[in-house]
N, C-alpha and C positions, 0 to 999 in steps of 0.2 A: 175421660170417663168411659166412652164407648169402646175404645181399644182395650181398656182394662177389663171390661165386661166380656169382650171377646176372648181375651187371654184366660179368663177364669171359666170359660165355657158357658157363660150366660147368654151370649149372643151368637149362637152357632149358625143361625139361618139368615143373618143380615150383616151387611158391611158396616163398620163403625162410621165411615164417611157418610153413608146414606142416612143413617139414624141421626147423625149430627145435622145434616141438611134438613131433615124433616122437623127436628126440634127447632132449628132456627126459623124455618118457615112458619111454624106454629106460633112462636113468640112474636114474629113480625106481624102475623095476621092479627093477633090480639092487640098489638100496639096500634095497628090501623083501625081496628074497631073502636078502640078508645078514642083515638084522634078524631074520628068522624062522628063521635057521639052515639054510636050504636051500643057500646058497652060503657057503663058508668066508670069514670076515672077512679072513684073511691073503691071499686071492686077489682082493680088491676092486680093487686097482690094475691087475692083469692083465686082469680082466674089463672094467673101464672102458676101458682101452687098446684092447682088442679091439672093444668096441662102437663107440667113437669112430672107429676105423679103417674101419668100414663106411660111414661118411658121407663125402660128397665134401669134399675139401680144396682150398682155394685156394692159389696160390703164395705169397701173403703172410701166410697164417695161421700162428700159432704156438700151441703148446699150453702152457697155464699149468700149472706143477707146484708 
């Protein structure tokens, strides 16, 4: 997804590997917050949707559910 964004000129200032690492760290952080009870488990879907929405999307990308 990030390599496609770079190829389409949407990610000119960041490496796709760095963005992927930041996204993974964000999702792992949310999982940790849910696991330790800081964030309610029934909100995990909404939290993940909000986190992912903050990252650039390419026209051809689709979200797996």
